[in-house]
DSSP file (Angstrom, degrees, kcal/mol; ACC not computed):
  #  RESIDUE AA STRUCTURE BP1 BP2  ACC     N-H-->O    O-->H-N    N-H-->O    O-->H-N    TCO  KAPPA ALPHA  PHI   PSI    X-CA   Y-CA   Z-CA
    1    1 A M              0   0    0      0, 0.0     2,-0.4     0, 0.0     0, 0.0   0.000 360.0 360.0 360.0 132.4  -35.5   82.5   -8.1
    2    2 A E        -     0   0    0      1,-0.0     2,-0.4     0, 0.0     0, 0.0  -0.676 360.0-132.5 -87.1 131.2  -36.9   78.9   -8.2
    3    3 A E        -     0   0    0     -2,-0.4     2,-0.4     1,-0.0    -1,-0.0  -0.673  19.0-129.0 -84.9 133.7  -40.6   78.5   -8.8
    4    4 A I        -     0   0    0     -2,-0.4     2,-0.5     1,-0.0    -1,-0.0  -0.676  14.9-138.6 -84.9 130.5  -42.3   76.1   -6.4
    5    5 A I        -     0   0    0     -2,-0.4     2,-0.4     2,-0.0    -1,-0.0  -0.787  21.0-160.9 -90.1 125.7  -44.5   73.4   -8.1
    6    6 A R        -     0   0    0     -2,-0.5     2,-1.1     4,-0.0     3,-0.1  -0.866  18.4-138.6-110.3 140.0  -47.7   72.8   -6.3
    7    7 A N     >  -     0   0    0     -2,-0.4     4,-1.7     1,-0.2     5,-0.1  -0.798  22.2-178.5 -94.0  94.2  -50.0   69.8   -6.5
    8    8 A K  H  > S+     0   0    0     -2,-1.1     4,-0.7     1,-0.2    -1,-0.2   0.810  79.0  57.3 -67.1 -29.9  -53.3   71.5   -6.5
    9    9 A V  H >4>S+     0   0    0      1,-0.2     3,-0.8     2,-0.2     5,-0.6   0.935 107.8  46.8 -64.7 -45.8  -55.2   68.2   -6.7
   10   10 A A  H >45S+     0   0    0      1,-0.2     3,-0.7     2,-0.2    -2,-0.2   0.849 113.2  49.8 -64.7 -34.2  -53.5   67.0   -3.5
   11   11 A E  H 3<5S+     0   0    0     -4,-1.7    -1,-0.2     1,-0.2    -2,-0.2   0.598  92.5  79.3 -79.1 -11.2  -54.3   70.3   -1.8
   12   12 A S  T <<5S-     0   0    0     -3,-0.8    -1,-0.2    -4,-0.7    -2,-0.2   0.684  94.7-129.0 -74.8 -18.1  -57.9   70.3   -2.8
   13   13 A G  T < 5 +     0   0    0     -3,-0.7   110,-0.5    -4,-0.4     2,-0.3   0.656  51.4 157.0  78.5  14.0  -59.1   67.9   -0.1
   14   14 A I  E   < -a  123   0A   0     -5,-0.6     2,-0.5   108,-0.1    -1,-0.3  -0.553  33.9-145.1 -76.1 135.4  -60.8   65.6   -2.7
   15   15 A I  E     -a  124   0A   0    108,-3.0   110,-3.2    -2,-0.3     2,-0.5  -0.887   9.5-150.1-100.6 128.8  -61.3   62.0   -1.6
   16   16 A T  E     -a  125   0A   0     -2,-0.5     2,-0.5   108,-0.2   110,-0.2  -0.878   8.0-163.8-101.7 126.9  -61.0   59.5   -4.4
   17   17 A L  E     -a  126   0A   0    108,-3.2   110,-3.2    -2,-0.5     2,-0.7  -0.944   3.4-160.3-109.8 124.8  -63.0   56.3   -4.1
   18   18 A N    >   -     0   0    0     -2,-0.5     3,-1.9   108,-0.2     4,-0.3  -0.919   7.2-155.9-103.9 114.2  -62.1   53.3   -6.3
   19   19 A L  G >  S+     0   0    0     -2,-0.7     3,-1.4   108,-0.4     4,-0.4   0.714  89.7  72.7 -64.6 -19.6  -65.0   50.9   -6.5
   20   20 A E  G >  S+     0   0    0      1,-0.3     3,-1.0     2,-0.2    -1,-0.3   0.789  86.0  66.2 -62.9 -26.0  -62.5   48.1   -7.3
   21   21 A D  G <  S+     0   0    0     -3,-1.9    -1,-0.3     1,-0.2    -2,-0.2   0.715 100.5  50.0 -67.1 -19.1  -61.5   48.3   -3.7
   22   22 A F  G <  S+     0   0    0     -3,-1.4    -1,-0.2    -4,-0.3    88,-0.2   0.505  85.2 111.0 -94.9  -7.0  -65.0   47.0   -2.8
   23   23 A Y  S <  S-     0   0    0     -3,-1.0     2,-0.1    -4,-0.4    81,-0.1  -0.487  77.7-109.5 -72.5 134.5  -64.9   44.1   -5.2
   24   24 A P        -     0   0    0      0, 0.0    -1,-0.1     0, 0.0    83,-0.1  -0.396  27.9-171.1 -67.9 138.9  -64.7   40.7   -3.5
   25   25 A R        +     0   0    0     -2,-0.1    -2,-0.0     2,-0.1    78,-0.0   0.606  52.1 102.8-101.7 -17.9  -61.4   38.9   -3.8
   26   26 A E  S    S-     0   0    0      1,-0.1     2,-0.1    37,-0.0    37,-0.0  -0.271  79.7-100.4 -72.3 155.8  -62.4   35.6   -2.4
   27   27 A E        -     0   0    0      1,-0.0    37,-0.9    38,-0.0     2,-0.5  -0.452  30.3-138.2 -70.1 142.7  -63.1   32.5   -4.5
   28   28 A V  E     -d   64   0B   0     -2,-0.1     2,-0.4    35,-0.1    37,-0.2  -0.932  14.2-158.2-106.1 124.6  -66.8   31.7   -5.1
   29   29 A V  E     -d   65   0B   0     35,-3.1    37,-2.8    -2,-0.5     2,-0.5  -0.833  10.9-139.4-101.2 138.7  -67.7   28.0   -4.9
   30   30 A I  E     -d   66   0B   0     -2,-0.4     2,-0.7    35,-0.2    37,-0.2  -0.853   7.5-157.8-105.3 131.7  -70.8   26.8   -6.7
   31   31 A F  E     -d   67   0B   0     35,-3.4    37,-2.4    -2,-0.5     2,-0.7  -0.936  18.8-156.2-101.6 112.5  -73.3   24.3   -5.3
   32   32 A D  E >   -d   68   0B   0     -2,-0.7     3,-1.2    35,-0.2    37,-0.2  -0.820  13.7-161.3 -99.1 115.7  -75.1   22.9   -8.3
   33   33 A I  G >  S+     0   0    0     35,-3.0     3,-2.7    -2,-0.7    36,-0.2   0.759  82.4  81.2 -63.7 -25.2  -78.5   21.5   -7.6
   34   34 A K  G >  S+     0   0    0     34,-0.3     3,-1.6     1,-0.3    -1,-0.3   0.843  83.1  61.3 -49.6 -38.2  -78.3   19.5  -10.9
   35   35 A D  G <  S+     0   0    0     -3,-1.2    -1,-0.3     1,-0.3    -2,-0.2   0.597 104.1  49.9 -68.1 -10.1  -76.2   16.9   -9.2
   36   36 A Y  G <  S+     0   0    0     -3,-2.7     8,-0.3    -4,-0.2     2,-0.3   0.208  90.3 100.3-114.1  13.1  -79.1   16.2   -6.8
   37   37 A L  S X  S-     0   0    0     -3,-1.6     3,-1.4    -4,-0.2     2,-0.5  -0.754  81.1-107.6-100.6 147.0  -81.9   15.7   -9.4
   38   38 A F  B >> S-F   42   0C   0      4,-3.4     4,-2.1    -2,-0.3     3,-2.0  -0.624 106.4 -10.7 -70.8 120.4  -83.2   12.5  -10.7
   39   39 A M  T 34 S-     0   0    0     -2,-0.5    -1,-0.3     1,-0.3    -4,-0.1   0.770 119.0 -77.7  55.9  28.2  -81.9   12.2  -14.3
   40   40 A E  T <4 S+     0   0    0     -3,-1.4    -1,-0.3    -6,-0.2    -2,-0.1   0.752 129.6  72.8  54.4  27.6  -80.8   15.8  -13.9
   41   41 A M  T <4 S+     0   0    0     -3,-2.0    33,-0.5     1,-0.3     2,-0.4   0.606  84.0  51.3-135.0 -32.1  -84.4   16.8  -14.5
   42   42 A I  B  <  -F   38   0C   0     -4,-2.1    -4,-3.4    31,-0.1     2,-0.7  -0.944  60.9-143.2-126.7 132.3  -86.7   16.1  -11.5
   43   43 A L        -     0   0    0     -2,-0.4     2,-0.7    31,-0.4    -6,-0.1  -0.837  13.6-163.4 -92.6 115.4  -86.3   16.9   -7.8
   44   44 A K     >  -     0   0    0     -2,-0.7     4,-3.1    -8,-0.3     5,-0.2  -0.889  12.4-147.9 -97.5 113.4  -87.7   14.0   -5.7
   45   45 A E  H  > S+     0   0    0     -2,-0.7     4,-2.9     1,-0.2     5,-0.3   0.881  91.6  46.5 -53.1 -51.1  -88.2   15.5   -2.3
   46   46 A K  H  > S+     0   0    0      1,-0.2     4,-2.1     2,-0.2    -1,-0.2   0.936 117.8  42.7 -60.1 -48.4  -87.4   12.5   -0.2
   47   47 A D  H  > S+     0   0    0      2,-0.2     4,-2.5     1,-0.2    -1,-0.2   0.890 114.2  52.2 -64.1 -40.3  -84.2   11.6   -2.1
   48   48 A F  H  X S+     0   0    0     -4,-3.1     4,-2.2     2,-0.2    -2,-0.2   0.936 110.2  47.2 -62.3 -48.7  -83.2   15.3   -2.2
   49   49 A R  H  X S+     0   0    0     -4,-2.9     4,-2.1    -5,-0.2    -1,-0.2   0.908 113.2  49.1 -60.9 -42.7  -83.5   15.7    1.5
   50   50 A E  H  X S+     0   0    0     -4,-2.1     4,-1.7    -5,-0.3    -1,-0.2   0.905 109.7  51.4 -65.0 -41.8  -81.6   12.5    2.2
   51   51 A A  H  X S+     0   0    0     -4,-2.5     4,-1.0     1,-0.2    -1,-0.2   0.892 109.8  50.0 -63.1 -39.7  -78.8   13.5   -0.2
   52   52 A L  H  < S+     0   0    0     -4,-2.2     3,-0.4     1,-0.2    -1,-0.2   0.891 108.2  53.1 -66.3 -38.8  -78.5   16.9    1.6
   53   53 A K  H  < S+     0   0    0     -4,-2.1    -1,-0.2     1,-0.2    -2,-0.2   0.871 112.6  44.7 -62.0 -36.2  -78.3   15.1    5.0
   54   54 A Q  H  < S+     0   0    0     -4,-1.7    -1,-0.2    -5,-0.1    -2,-0.2   0.617  90.8 109.0 -84.0 -13.9  -75.5   12.9    3.7
   55   55 A H  S  < S-     0   0    0     -4,-1.0     2,-1.1    -3,-0.4     3,-0.1  -0.313  75.8-119.5 -67.7 145.2  -73.5   15.7    2.0
   56   56 A D    >   +     0   0    0      1,-0.2     3,-0.8     2,-0.1    -1,-0.1  -0.738  34.8 175.7 -85.5  96.2  -70.2   16.9    3.6
   57   57 A W  G >   +     0   0    0     -2,-1.1     3,-1.8     1,-0.2    -1,-0.2   0.688  66.0  77.6 -77.3 -19.3  -71.0   20.5    4.3
   58   58 A Q  G >  S+     0   0    0      1,-0.3     3,-1.8     2,-0.2    -1,-0.2   0.721  76.3  75.4 -65.4 -19.8  -67.7   21.2    6.0
   59   59 A Q  G <  S+     0   0    0     -3,-0.8    -1,-0.3     1,-0.3    -2,-0.1   0.693  95.5  51.6 -64.1 -15.7  -66.0   21.4    2.6
   60   60 A Y  G X  S+     0   0    0     -3,-1.8     3,-2.5    -4,-0.1    32,-0.3   0.346  78.7 144.1 -99.4   4.4  -67.6   24.8    2.3
   61   61 A A  T <  S-     0   0    0     -3,-1.8    30,-0.3     1,-0.3     3,-0.1  -0.191  77.9  -3.9 -53.1 125.5  -66.3   26.1    5.7
   62   62 A G  T 3  S+     0   0    0     28,-2.9    -1,-0.3     1,-0.2    29,-0.2   0.525 108.3 121.5  72.5   7.5  -65.4   29.8    5.5
   63   63 A K    <   -     0   0    0     -3,-2.5    29,-2.5    27,-0.2    30,-1.4  -0.508  67.9-114.1-100.4 167.6  -66.1   30.0    1.7
   64   64 A T  E     -de  28  93B   0    -37,-0.9   -35,-3.1    28,-0.2     2,-0.4  -0.906  39.6-165.5 -98.9 124.0  -68.5   32.1   -0.4
   65   65 A V  E     -de  29  94B   0     28,-2.9    30,-1.7    -2,-0.6     2,-0.4  -0.940  14.6-161.6-124.0 131.5  -71.0   29.8   -2.0
   66   66 A G  E     -de  30  95B   0    -37,-2.8   -35,-3.4    -2,-0.4     2,-0.6  -0.902  12.7-147.4-105.5 136.7  -73.5   30.3   -4.8
   67   67 A I  E     +de  31  96B   0     28,-2.1    30,-2.9    -2,-0.4     2,-0.3  -0.911  34.9 144.0-106.1 125.2  -76.4   28.0   -5.2
   68   68 A T  E     -d   32   0B   0    -37,-2.4   -35,-3.0    -2,-0.6     2,-0.4  -0.919  43.4-131.2-147.9 172.0  -77.5   27.4   -8.8
   69   69 A C        -     0   0    0     -2,-0.3     4,-0.1   -37,-0.2   -37,-0.1  -0.951  13.0-174.7-132.3 114.5  -78.9   24.8  -11.1
   70   70 A T        +     0   0    0     -2,-0.4     2,-0.2     2,-0.1    -1,-0.1   0.507  61.9  89.2 -87.5  -4.3  -77.2   24.4  -14.4
   71   71 A A  S    S-     0   0    0      1,-0.1     2,-2.0     2,-0.0   -30,-0.1  -0.619  90.5-112.1 -88.9 153.7  -79.7   21.8  -15.7
   72   72 A D  S    S+     0   0    0     -2,-0.2     2,-0.3   -32,-0.1    -2,-0.1  -0.582  74.8 126.4 -82.8  78.1  -82.8   22.9  -17.5
   73   73 A A        -     0   0    0     -2,-2.0     2,-0.8    -4,-0.1   -31,-0.1  -0.934  67.1-113.6-136.0 155.1  -85.1   21.8  -14.7
   74   74 A I        -     0   0    0    -33,-0.5   -31,-0.4    -2,-0.3    -2,-0.1  -0.835  35.9-170.3 -90.9 114.7  -87.8   23.3  -12.6
   75   75 A V        -     0   0    0     -2,-0.8     5,-0.1   -33,-0.1   -33,-0.0  -0.920  23.3-121.1-109.0 125.1  -86.5   23.5   -9.1
   76   76 A P    >>  -     0   0    0      0, 0.0     3,-1.6     0, 0.0     4,-0.6  -0.344  20.3-123.3 -64.4 146.3  -88.9   24.4   -6.3
   77   77 A L  H >> S+     0   0    0      1,-0.3     4,-1.5     2,-0.2     3,-0.7   0.806 108.0  66.0 -62.5 -30.9  -87.9   27.5   -4.4
   78   78 A W  H 3> S+     0   0    0      1,-0.2     4,-2.6     2,-0.2    -1,-0.3   0.769  90.1  67.0 -63.4 -23.2  -87.9   25.7   -1.1
   79   79 A A  H <> S+     0   0    0     -3,-1.6     4,-2.2     2,-0.2    -1,-0.2   0.905 100.7  47.7 -63.9 -40.7  -85.0   23.6   -2.3
   80   80 A Y  H <X S+     0   0    0     -3,-0.7     4,-2.1    -4,-0.6    -1,-0.2   0.916 112.0  50.7 -63.8 -42.5  -82.8   26.8   -2.3
   81   81 A M  H  X S+     0   0    0     -4,-1.5     4,-1.6     1,-0.2    -2,-0.2   0.913 109.5  50.3 -61.1 -43.4  -84.0   27.6    1.2
   82   82 A L  H  X S+     0   0    0     -4,-2.6     4,-1.0     1,-0.2    -1,-0.2   0.904 108.7  51.5 -64.0 -42.7  -83.2   24.1    2.4
   83   83 A I  H >X S+     0   0    0     -4,-2.2     4,-2.2     1,-0.2     3,-0.7   0.904 106.4  54.9 -61.6 -41.1  -79.7   24.2    1.0
   84   84 A V  H 3X S+     0   0    0     -4,-2.1     4,-3.2     1,-0.2    -1,-0.2   0.864  99.4  61.4 -61.4 -35.4  -79.1   27.5    2.8
   85   85 A T  H 3< S+     0   0    0     -4,-1.6    -1,-0.2     1,-0.2    -2,-0.2   0.829 110.7  40.6 -62.1 -29.4  -80.1   25.9    6.1
   86   86 A Y  H << S+     0   0    0     -4,-1.0     4,-0.3    -3,-0.7    -2,-0.2   0.849 121.5  41.1 -82.8 -37.5  -77.2   23.5    5.7
   87   87 A L  H >X S+     0   0    0     -4,-2.2     3,-2.1     1,-0.2     4,-2.0   0.882  97.2  73.8 -80.1 -39.2  -74.7   26.0    4.3
   88   88 A Q  T 3< S+     0   0    0     -4,-3.2    -1,-0.2     1,-0.3    -3,-0.1   0.826  93.1  53.7 -49.1 -43.5  -75.4   29.1    6.5
   89   89 A P  T 34 S+     0   0    0      0, 0.0    -1,-0.3     0, 0.0    -2,-0.1   0.727 120.6  30.2 -67.9 -17.5  -73.7   27.7    9.7
   90   90 A V  T <4 S+     0   0    0     -3,-2.1   -28,-2.9    -4,-0.3   -27,-0.2   0.664 102.9  79.9-114.9 -19.9  -70.4   27.0    7.9
   91   91 A V     <  -     0   0    0     -4,-2.0   -27,-0.2   -30,-0.3     3,-0.2  -0.412  67.1-134.7 -94.3 165.7  -69.9   29.5    5.1
   92   92 A R  S    S-     0   0    0    -29,-2.5     2,-0.3     1,-0.4   -28,-0.2   0.879  92.4  -8.2 -77.0 -43.5  -68.7   33.0    5.0
   93   93 A F  E     -e   64   0B   0    -30,-1.4   -28,-2.9     2,-0.0     2,-0.4  -0.974  64.5-173.0-156.2 140.5  -71.6   34.0    2.6
   94   94 A V  E     +e   65   0B   0     -2,-0.3     2,-0.3   -30,-0.2   -28,-0.2  -0.999  16.1 146.3-138.5 141.3  -74.3   32.1    0.7
   95   95 A A  E     -e   66   0B   0    -30,-1.7   -28,-2.1    -2,-0.4     2,-0.3  -0.972  49.5 -90.3-162.2 160.7  -76.8   33.3   -1.9
   96   96 A A  E    S+e   67   0B   0     -2,-0.3     2,-0.2   -30,-0.2   -28,-0.2  -0.577  79.7  67.4 -75.2 139.3  -78.6   32.0   -5.0
   97   97 A G  S    S-     0   0    0    -30,-2.9    -2,-0.1    -2,-0.3     2,-0.1  -0.635  79.5 -71.8 137.6 167.4  -76.8   32.7   -8.2
   98   98 A N     >  -     0   0    0     -2,-0.2     4,-2.3   -32,-0.1     5,-0.2  -0.254  59.4 -88.0 -83.4 179.2  -73.7   32.0  -10.3
   99   99 A A  H  > S+     0   0    0      1,-0.2     4,-2.4     2,-0.2     5,-0.2   0.890 126.8  48.1 -58.7 -43.9  -70.2   33.2   -9.4
  100  100 A E  H  > S+     0   0    0      1,-0.2     4,-2.2     2,-0.2    -1,-0.2   0.904 111.0  50.7 -66.7 -40.6  -70.6   36.5  -11.3
  101  101 A E  H  > S+     0   0    0      1,-0.2     4,-2.2     2,-0.2    -1,-0.2   0.890 111.2  49.4 -62.8 -39.1  -74.0   37.3   -9.7
  102  102 A L  H  X S+     0   0    0     -4,-2.3     4,-2.8     2,-0.2     5,-0.2   0.916 108.9  51.4 -67.2 -42.6  -72.5   36.6   -6.3
  103  103 A R  H  X S+     0   0    0     -4,-2.4     4,-2.5     1,-0.2    -2,-0.2   0.915 111.4  48.3 -60.0 -41.9  -69.5   38.8   -6.8
  104  104 A K  H  X S+     0   0    0     -4,-2.2     4,-2.4     2,-0.2    -1,-0.2   0.921 111.8  49.3 -63.4 -43.2  -71.8   41.6   -7.9
  105  105 A R  H  X S+     0   0    0     -4,-2.2     4,-2.3     2,-0.2    -2,-0.2   0.907 112.3  47.2 -64.3 -41.7  -74.1   41.1   -4.9
  106  106 A I  H  X S+     0   0    0     -4,-2.8     4,-2.9     2,-0.2    -1,-0.2   0.900 109.8  54.3 -66.5 -40.6  -71.1   41.2   -2.5
  107  107 A L  H  X S+     0   0    0     -4,-2.5     4,-2.2    -5,-0.2    -2,-0.2   0.936 111.0  45.2 -56.0 -48.1  -69.7   44.3   -4.2
  108  108 A L  H  X S+     0   0    0     -4,-2.4     4,-2.5     2,-0.2    -2,-0.2   0.882 111.7  52.3 -66.5 -38.0  -73.0   46.0   -3.7
  109  109 A N  H  X S+     0   0    0     -4,-2.3     4,-0.9     2,-0.2    -2,-0.2   0.923 109.7  49.7 -60.8 -43.8  -73.2   44.8   -0.1
  110  110 A N  H  < S+     0   0    0     -4,-2.9     3,-0.4   -88,-0.2     4,-0.2   0.897 111.5  48.2 -63.3 -40.9  -69.7   46.2    0.5
  111  111 A I  H >< S+     0   0    0     -4,-2.2     3,-1.4     1,-0.2    -1,-0.2   0.920 110.8  50.6 -64.4 -43.8  -70.6   49.5   -0.9
  112  112 A N  H 3< S+     0   0    0     -4,-2.5    -1,-0.2     1,-0.3    -2,-0.2   0.651 105.4  58.9 -70.4 -14.1  -73.8   49.7    1.1
  113  113 A A  T 3< S+     0   0    0     -4,-0.9    -1,-0.3    -3,-0.4    -2,-0.2   0.409  77.2 122.5 -94.5   1.5  -71.8   49.0    4.3
  114  114 A I  S <  S-     0   0    0     -3,-1.4     2,-1.0    -4,-0.2     3,-0.1  -0.258  72.6-111.3 -65.2 153.4  -69.5   51.9    4.1
  115  115 A N    >   -     0   0    0      1,-0.2     3,-1.6     2,-0.0     4,-0.2  -0.750  28.0-166.1 -84.7 102.2  -69.3   54.4    7.0
  116  116 A T  G >  S+     0   0    0     -2,-1.0     3,-1.9     1,-0.3     4,-0.2   0.729  79.8  74.6 -66.0 -21.0  -70.9   57.5    5.4
  117  117 A A  G >  S+     0   0    0      1,-0.3     3,-1.1     2,-0.2    -1,-0.3   0.809  85.8  65.3 -61.2 -27.7  -69.6   59.6    8.3
  118  118 A D  G <  S+     0   0    0     -3,-1.6    -1,-0.3     1,-0.2    -2,-0.2   0.680 107.1  41.3 -65.9 -16.2  -66.2   59.4    6.8
  119  119 A Y  G X  S+     0   0    0     -3,-1.9     3,-2.0    -4,-0.2    32,-0.3   0.263  79.1 142.5-116.2   8.5  -67.5   61.3    3.8
  120  120 A Q  T <  S-     0   0    0     -3,-1.1    30,-0.2     1,-0.3     3,-0.1  -0.339  84.8 -12.0 -57.6 121.9  -69.6   63.9    5.7
  121  121 A D  T 3  S+     0   0    0     28,-3.3    -1,-0.3     1,-0.2     2,-0.2   0.752 106.7 135.2  57.0  29.5  -69.3   67.3    3.9
  122  122 A K    <   -     0   0    0     -3,-2.0    29,-2.4    27,-0.2    30,-1.6  -0.662  61.6-118.1-102.9 160.9  -66.4   66.0    1.8
  123  123 A R  E     -ab  14 152A   0   -110,-0.5  -108,-3.0    -2,-0.2     2,-0.4  -0.898  40.0-169.5 -96.6 120.2  -65.7   66.4   -1.9
  124  124 A V  E     -ab  15 153A   0     28,-2.5    30,-2.6    -2,-0.6     2,-0.5  -0.929  17.1-163.2-122.8 134.8  -65.6   62.9   -3.4
  125  125 A V  E     -ab  16 154A   0   -110,-3.2  -108,-3.2    -2,-0.4     2,-0.7  -0.967  14.2-145.9-112.5 128.0  -64.5   61.5   -6.8
  126  126 A I  E     -ab  17 155A   0     28,-3.1    30,-2.4    -2,-0.5  -108,-0.2  -0.852  30.9-118.3 -91.5 115.2  -65.6   58.1   -7.8
  127  127 A K  E     - b   0 156A   0   -110,-3.2  -108,-0.4    -2,-0.7    30,-0.2  -0.268  27.7-166.7 -58.3 134.1  -62.8   56.7   -9.9
  128  128 A G        +     0   0    0     28,-1.0     2,-0.3  -110,-0.1    -1,-0.1   0.796  60.3  55.6 -97.1 -32.4  -63.9   56.0  -13.4
  129  129 A C        +     0   0    0     27,-0.2     2,-0.3     2,-0.0    -1,-0.0  -0.793  62.0 131.3-108.6 147.2  -61.2   53.9  -15.0
  130  130 A G        -     0   0    0     -2,-0.3    -2,-0.0     2,-0.1  -112,-0.0  -0.966  62.1 -92.3-170.7-174.1  -59.9   50.6  -13.8
  131  131 A D  S    S+     0   0    0     -2,-0.3     2,-0.3     2,-0.0    -1,-0.1   0.675  98.1  67.2 -89.3 -20.0  -58.9   47.0  -14.6
  132  132 A M  S    S-     0   0    0     -3,-0.0     2,-1.4     1,-0.0    -2,-0.1  -0.711  84.9-116.7-104.6 153.1  -62.3   45.5  -13.6
  133  133 A G        -     0   0    0     -2,-0.3     2,-0.6  -113,-0.0    -2,-0.0  -0.694  35.5-172.8 -86.0  88.9  -65.7   45.8  -15.2
  134  134 A I        -     0   0    0     -2,-1.4  -114,-0.1     1,-0.1     5,-0.1  -0.751  22.4-128.1 -84.8 123.1  -67.6   47.4  -12.4
  135  135 A G    >>  -     0   0    0     -2,-0.6     4,-1.1     1,-0.1     3,-0.9  -0.129  18.1-106.1 -73.0 165.9  -71.2   47.5  -13.4
  136  136 A E  H 3> S+     0   0    0      1,-0.2     4,-2.4     2,-0.2     5,-0.2   0.753 114.7  69.6 -62.0 -25.3  -73.6   50.4  -13.4
  137  137 A E  H 3> S+     0   0    0      1,-0.2     4,-2.7     2,-0.2    -1,-0.2   0.901  97.8  50.7 -60.1 -40.4  -75.3   49.1  -10.3
  138  138 A A  H <> S+     0   0    0     -3,-0.9     4,-2.6     2,-0.2     5,-0.2   0.899 110.4  48.2 -66.0 -41.1  -72.2   49.9   -8.2
  139  139 A Y  H  X S+     0   0    0     -4,-1.1     4,-1.5     2,-0.2    -1,-0.2   0.882 113.2  48.2 -67.9 -37.3  -72.0   53.4   -9.5
  140  140 A A  H  X S+     0   0    0     -4,-2.4     4,-2.4     2,-0.2    -2,-0.2   0.925 113.3  47.7 -66.6 -43.8  -75.7   53.9   -8.8
  141  141 A D  H  X S+     0   0    0     -4,-2.7     4,-2.7     2,-0.2     5,-0.2   0.915 109.8  50.6 -66.2 -43.1  -75.4   52.5   -5.3
  142  142 A I  H  X S+     0   0    0     -4,-2.6     4,-2.2     1,-0.2     5,-0.2   0.879 112.0  49.7 -64.2 -34.4  -72.4   54.5   -4.3
  143  143 A T  H  X S+     0   0    0     -4,-1.5     4,-2.4    -5,-0.2    -2,-0.2   0.936 111.5  47.7 -66.0 -46.5  -74.2   57.6   -5.5
  144  144 A R  H  < S+     0   0    0     -4,-2.4    -2,-0.2     1,-0.2    -1,-0.2   0.899 114.9  46.5 -60.4 -41.7  -77.3   56.7   -3.5
  145  145 A V  H  < S+     0   0    0     -4,-2.7    -1,-0.2     1,-0.2    -2,-0.2   0.894 120.6  35.9 -70.1 -41.2  -75.2   56.0   -0.4
  146  146 A L  H >X S+     0   0    0     -4,-2.2     4,-2.3    -5,-0.2     3,-2.0   0.756  94.2  84.7 -87.1 -25.4  -73.1   59.1   -0.5
  147  147 A L  T 3< S+     0   0    0     -4,-2.4    -1,-0.2     1,-0.3    -2,-0.1   0.837  87.4  53.1 -49.9 -43.6  -75.6   61.7   -1.8
  148  148 A P  T 34 S+     0   0    0      0, 0.0    -1,-0.3     0, 0.0    -2,-0.1   0.706 121.1  29.7 -68.3 -16.2  -77.1   62.6    1.6
  149  149 A V  T <4 S+     0   0    0     -3,-2.0   -28,-3.3    -4,-0.2    -2,-0.2   0.725  94.8  92.1-116.4 -26.9  -73.7   63.3    3.2
  150  150 A V     <  -     0   0    0     -4,-2.3   -27,-0.2   -30,-0.2     3,-0.1  -0.319  59.6-144.4 -78.4 155.7  -71.2   64.6    0.7
  151  151 A K  S    S-     0   0    0    -29,-2.4    16,-3.2     1,-0.4     2,-0.3   0.874  88.2  -4.6 -77.2 -42.7  -70.5   68.2   -0.2
  152  152 A S  E     -bC 123 166A   0    -30,-1.6   -28,-2.5    14,-0.2     2,-0.4  -0.992  61.9-152.9-150.6 154.1  -69.9   67.2   -3.8
  153  153 A L  E     +bC 124 165A   0     12,-2.7    11,-2.7    -2,-0.3    12,-2.1  -0.996  19.2 174.2-131.6 131.5  -69.7   64.1   -5.9
  154  154 A M  E     -bC 125 163A   0    -30,-2.6   -28,-3.1    -2,-0.4     2,-0.4  -0.873  21.0-138.1-133.8 164.2  -67.8   63.7   -9.1
  155  155 A Y  E     +bC 126 162A   0      7,-2.1     7,-2.9    -2,-0.3     2,-0.4  -0.965  64.4  28.1-123.6 140.4  -66.8   60.9  -11.5
  156  156 A G  E    S-bC 127 161A   0    -30,-2.4   -28,-1.0    -2,-0.4     5,-0.2  -0.953 101.1 -28.1 124.4-134.0  -63.5   60.3  -13.1
  157  157 A E  E >   - C   0 160A   0      3,-1.8     3,-2.0    -2,-0.4    -2,-0.1  -0.902  58.8-110.1-122.1 151.4  -60.0   61.2  -11.9
  158  158 A P  T 3  S+     0   0    0      0, 0.0     3,-0.3     0, 0.0    -1,-0.0   0.788 119.8  50.0 -53.9 -28.3  -59.2   64.1   -9.5
  159  159 A C  T 3  S+     0   0    0      1,-0.3     2,-0.2  -150,-0.0    -3,-0.0   0.630 125.4  24.5 -85.4 -12.6  -57.4   65.9  -12.3
  160  160 A S  E <  S+C  157   0A   0     -3,-2.0    -3,-1.8     2,-0.0     2,-0.3  -0.706  81.9 166.6-154.5  93.7  -60.3   65.5  -14.7
  161  161 A T  E     -C  156   0A   0     -3,-0.3    -5,-0.2    -2,-0.2   -36,-0.0  -0.741  34.0-138.4-115.7 157.8  -63.8   65.0  -13.2
  162  162 A V  E     -C  155   0A   0     -7,-2.9    -7,-2.1    -2,-0.3     2,-0.2  -0.971  33.3-126.7-108.0 118.2  -67.4   65.1  -14.3
  163  163 A P  E     +C  154   0A   0      0, 0.0    -9,-0.2     0, 0.0     3,-0.1  -0.458  35.6 167.8 -67.8 134.8  -69.5   66.9  -11.7
  164  164 A V  E     +     0   0A   0    -11,-2.7     2,-0.3     1,-0.4   -10,-0.2   0.720  63.4   2.4-112.1 -41.6  -72.4   64.8  -10.6
  165  165 A F  E     -C  153   0A   0    -12,-2.1   -12,-2.7     2,-0.0    -1,-0.4  -0.996  51.9-176.0-152.3 141.6  -73.7   66.5   -7.5
  166  166 A K  E     -C  152   0A   0     -2,-0.3   -14,-0.2   -14,-0.2     2,-0.2  -0.958  27.7-127.6-142.2 124.2  -73.0   69.7   -5.5
  167  167 A R              0   0    0    -16,-3.2    -2,-0.0    -2,-0.4   -16,-0.0  -0.474 360.0 360.0 -69.1 135.4  -74.7   70.7   -2.3
  168  168 A R              0   0    0     -2,-0.2    -1,-0.1     0, 0.0   -17,-0.0   0.418 360.0 360.0 -98.9 360.0  -76.1   74.2   -2.4
């Protein structure tokens, strides 16, 4: 008599979430305020405003843009606000920060936008190993988002998990 091999993990009903699936894939373009400073040190309001008016904003159409200043200069906060007023109508996403900061922010936005109803009373494993360095912020956020709805939450792989939460 032949013994049937069963995949108990597949039969368990566990849902595996890979946080890498939430990581942004699009290119991040940087808008560097340094290029609009007098001697790369001083923001002259009149000149700055005029330079922004003359800038070709369409080159950022549909892109993800980070606003930063790579010069060691004091940039007034309103300058970031003003740049966003030009970028917002044409870009996919804009925020202050370098490329890595923007990717992290988009990752967290994507996690916070999940439909929690899909995980209502489910057993969920947050995949632990991967090719990307997913920061602790993402693991904290996915836990915060799922905790109110899941039956249980685990970390690792379905065949070897660390229990994090179990509804009683």
